[in-house]
N, C-alpha and C positions, 0 to 999 in steps of 0.2 A: 926127276927130270925140270927142265924149266921147255912150255909150250915155244915162247917165243922170244927173241936174242935179244940185247936191246939197248939192240937201236933200232923193232921191232916197238918192241916195249917206249921208249924214250915218242916215236914217232905218233904212235896211237895216242900217247902220252895232248902231244899238240896238235890231232889233229878233230878232239873231242870237245865241242862247243860250250861244257861246262867247266872246262877247263882242269878236269879229272876224273879220278877214274871208278864207277862205283865204288857200293860197297856189298856183301851179303845181302847184311839186312837189306835194301833198296831194292833186291833181286828177289827178296825172300814174300817180301811187301809185295808184289803186285801179283807171286807167283798166289799168293792168301788169299785177295782179290777173288784171282780168277778162280778163284774154289769154292767162293762163300758165294753167299743167295746172290751180292754185290752186284754180281754178275751174271746173273739167269738170261738175260736179255743179250746179254756178248756172242755171238757166230760167225764163226771166219776170218776171223781179225787176228795182225799179227802184230802183237806187243813191243816194239824196240823198245829197250831199259839197255841206251847205249848210251846216254846225256846226249846225244843229237846227234850220235856219228855218220849215225846210214842217210839223214837226210841231210847234210851237206857235202855226199856224193864225191868228199874229194880223193878216196883212197886212199891208200899207202905204198908212194916208192918203190920203202920199207922190203914191200910184201909182195913188188912185180919183176922185180930184180930173178 
């Protein structure tokens, strides 16, 4: 079962500043970083792996209906 309708998927795509969806590999790289010693001094952060969607503050009209 799809989580989003085609209308919502299209709205997300148009609202992402990088103009594409992220890949599973891109998300996995962030998870691997957070689980590594390279992130040993990172605490209490929210890391958005969303292509800039959250920082635009646009929201999606398709989700508000």
